[in-house]
SESE-195775 format. One record per residue (C-alpha): x, y, z; residue in three letters. Coordinates in steps of 0.25 Angstrom, whole numbers, padded with zeros to 4 digits, always signed. Each point is the difference from the previous one (the first is absolute). Layout:
XYZALA/...
END
This chain:
+0275-0814-0227MET/-0012+0006+0007SER/-0008-0007+0011ALA/-0012-0001-0009THR/+0009-0006-0011ASP/+0006-0010+0009LEU/-0014-0004+0005ALA/-0005-0002-0014ALA/+0012-0009-0003GLU/-0003-0009+0012VAL/-0014-0001-0005VAL/+0005-0003-0015ARG/+0009-0011+0005MET/-0011-0007+0009MET/-0010+0000-0012ARG/+0011-0005-0010ALA/+0002-0011+0010ALA/-0014-0004-0002LEU/+0003-0002-0015ASN/+0013-0008+0003ALA/-0009-0009+0009ALA/-0009-0003-0012GLY/-0011+0009+0003LEU/-0007+0008-0011ALA/-0004+0015+0001ARG/-0015+0002-0004GLU/-0009+0012-0002GLU/-0015+0000+0001TYR/-0010+0012+0002GLU/+0010+0009+0007GLY/+0006-0011+0008SER/+0014-0006-0001VAL/+0003-0013+0006TYR/+0010-0012-0001TRP/-0004-0015-0002THR/+0007-0013-0002GLY/+0004-0012+0007GLY/-0002-0015-0002GLU/-0009-0005+0012GLY/-0014-0005-0001ASP/-0004+0009+0012GLU/-0001+0015-0002THR/+0006+0010+0010LEU/-0003+0015-0001VAL/+0010+0009+0008LEU/-0004+0015+0003LEU/+0010+0010+0004HIS/-0001+0011+0010GLY/-0003+0015-0001THR/+0011+0008-0008ASN/+0006-0013-0005ASP/-0002-0008-0013GLN/+0000-0015-0005ALA/+0016+0000-0001GLY/+0000-0001+0016THR/-0002-0015-0002TRP/+0012-0003-0009ALA/+0008-0007+0011ARG/-0010-0010+0003ILE/-0006-0003-0015VAL/+0011-0009-0003PRO/-0004-0009+0012MET/-0014+0000-0004LEU/-0001-0001-0015ALA/+0002-0015-0001SER/-0011-0002+0010ARG/-0011+0011-0004TYR/-0006+0008-0011ARG/+0003+0014+0005LEU/-0007+0013-0002ILE/+0007+0012+0005LEU/-0008+0013-0003PRO/+0004+0015+0002ASP/-0012+0004+0008LEU/-0008+0012-0006ALA/+0008+0013+0001GLY/+0013-0008+0004HIS/+0012-0004-0009GLY/-0004+0002-0015GLU/-0015-0002+0003SER/-0010+0011-0002GLU/-0004+0010+0005PRO/+0012+0008+0000LYS/-0006+0012+0007SER/-0012+0003+0009GLY/-0007-0008+0010PRO/+0001-0016+0001ILE/-0013-0005+0006PRO/+0001-0013+0007PHE/-0012-0005-0009SER/+0009+0003-0012LEU/+0012-0008+0005VAL/-0010-0012+0003ILE/-0007+0002-0014GLU/+0013+0000-0008ARG/+0006-0012+0008LEU/-0013-0008-0004HIS/+0001+0004-0014ARG/+0015-0006-0001VAL/-0004-0012+0007ILE/-0012-0003-0009ASP/+0009+0003-0012ARG/+0009-0011+0005GLU/-0012-0009+0002ARG/+0005-0003+0015ALA/-0013-0007+0005GLU/+0006-0003+0014GLN/+0013+0004+0006PHE/+0009+0003+0012THR/+0000+0015+0002LEU/+0011+0006+0008ALA/+0003+0015+0003GLY/+0011+0008+0007ASN/-0004+0012+0009SER/-0011+0008-0009PHE/+0000-0012-0009GLY/-0005-0008+0012GLY/-0011+0009+0002TRP/-0004-0001-0014ILE/+0001-0015+0000ALA/-0011+0000+0012ILE/-0009+0010-0008LEU/+0001-0009-0012TYR/-0003-0012+0007THR/-0012+0006+0006LEU/-0005+0005-0013ALA/+0003-0013-0008HIS/+0000-0011+0011PRO/-0002-0011-0011GLU/+0013+0003-0007ARG/+0010+0000+0012VAL/+0004-0014+0006LYS/+0011+0005+0010ARG/+0004+0013+0005LEU/+0014+0004+0004VAL/+0002+0014+0007LEU/+0014+0005+0001GLU/+0000+0011+0010ALA/-0013+0006-0004GLY/-0015+0000+0002GLY/-0008+0013+0000GLY/-0003+0001+0015LEU/-0005+0013+0006ALA/+0013+0001+0008ARG/+0011+0011+0000PRO/+0013-0004-0007LEU/+0012-0001+0008GLY/+0007+0012-0008VAL/-0004+0012-0008PRO/-0005-0003-0014ILE/+0009+0012-0006VAL/+0014+0005+0003ALA/+0003+0015-0002THR/+0013+0000+0008ASP/+0012-0010+0001ARG/-0003-0005+0014GLN/-0014-0003-0003THR/+0005-0007-0013ALA/+0010-0008+0008LEU/-0011-0004+0010THR/-0009-0005-0011ILE/+0011-0008-0007LEU/+0004-0007+0012ARG/-0015-0004+0003ALA/+0000-0006-0014VAL/+0014-0006-0001TRP/+0003-0003+0015GLY/+0006+0008+0012PRO/+0014-0001-0005ASN/-0002+0004-0014TYR/+0010+0011-0005VAL/-0005+0006-0013PRO/+0008+0007-0010GLN/-0003+0015-0002GLN/-0007-0002-0013TRP/-0010-0009+0006VAL/-0003+0010+0011ILE/-0001+0011-0011ASP/-0010-0009-0008THR/-0009-0002+0012LEU/+0000+0015+0003ILE/-0004+0003-0015ALA/-0012-0009+0001ARG/-0006+0008+0011SER/-0006+0009-0011THR/-0001-0010-0011ASP/-0004-0015+0002SER/-0011-0009-0003PRO/-0003-0002+0015MET/-0004+0015+0001LEU/-0010-0002-0011ARG/-0007-0012+0005LEU/-0015+0004+0003ALA/-0010-0008+0008GLY/+0008-0006+0011ALA/-0010+0004+0011MET/-0011-0008-0007GLU/+0009-0012-0002ASN/+0005-0004+0014PHE/-0003-0014+0001VAL/-0001-0002+0015ASP/-0015-0003+0000ALA/+0001-0009-0012ARG/+0011-0010+0003LEU/-0010-0010+0005SER/-0006-0001-0014GLN/+0013-0006-0005ILE/-0001-0016+0000LYS/+0013-0003-0008VAL/+0013-0005+0007PRO/+0008+0012+0003ALA/+0015+0001+0004THR/+0006+0012+0006LEU/+0015+0002-0003VAL/+0007+0010+0009TRP/+0014+0006+0002GLY/+0004-0001+0015ALA/+0005+0014-0001ASP/-0011+0007-0008ASP/-0001+0014+0005GLY/-0011+0004-0010VAL/-0011-0010+0004VAL/+0006-0007+0013PRO/-0003-0014+0004LEU/-0012+0005+0009SER/-0007+0004-0013TYR/+0003-0015-0005ALA/-0006-0006+0012GLU/-0013+0009-0001ALA/-0001-0005-0015LEU/+0002-0015+0005LYS/-0011+0001+0010SER/-0010+0006-0010ALA/+0003-0010-0011LEU/-0005-0013+0004ALA/+0010-0012-0001GLY/+0011+0009-0005SER/+0014-0002+0004ARG/+0012+0010+0003LEU/+0014-0003-0005LEU/+0011+0010+0005VAL/+0013+0001-0007ILE/+0012+0004+0008GLU/+0009+0010-0006GLY/-0011+0006-0008ALA/-0008+0013+0001ALA/-0011+0005-0009HIS/+0005-0006-0013ILE/+0003-0015+0004PRO/+0000-0004-0015HIS/+0012+0009-0002LEU/+0007-0001+0013GLN/-0001-0015+0002GLN/-0005-0006-0014PRO/+0003-0014+0003GLU/-0007-0001+0013ARG/-0012+0009-0006PHE/-0002-0011-0011VAL/+0000-0011+0010GLU/-0011+0007+0007CYS/-0007+0004-0013LEU/+0000-0014-0005THR/-0003-0007+0014ALA/-0014-0006+0000THR/+0000-0007+0014SER/
END
């Protein structure tokens, strides 16, 4: 089986796990998303770039009895349109808002990982009346350089990126490296348009809702210094650091991540 086939199978299993946890797949105006859960509160979870809604599969069973969940494939990611061409930030926000409106989520907690955290901030700025709490997991849209390159065209660069994402001791299988190198010419991240106009440094003071920052202690993509800068700019926010996690705490330390996500004081 090729690296592409193996990567597709992992994604298929993640998305099947959402079904197994009781969530339903929905399609609406070019967007695909998953929804379900039994709680009175609504929680919207936004994945990172090059990712998709299935990334949350490990934590959904821990959340479905407490929250009504909405997990979109962001525009241009997963099964959501557009399948080719630019993905403007404005389109990502617009498609997300349509899904939230369709689900009649008037007020909710909004959480995002990496790029999803950036989108969560932009959505909160655009629709402050809808978001009652913001959770940023290793992301936030500051005009700061990342700790690693965004694409890999060789094995060593791929290994550097993967260890920044998964931790310094991560030993990837060859198909994982091959998949990352393949994305150097064809990935949603390369199609994103409008990043420069959407850095949030100067606008963070406008956010008035409670904000929690959840960071992996070993994050090599956006290190803890980035989190500290966010914390300083977001009045009243707090930073929770997860040992044994890097850039994707919800996959690397799911139980601890859920503790941080659901903590309110």
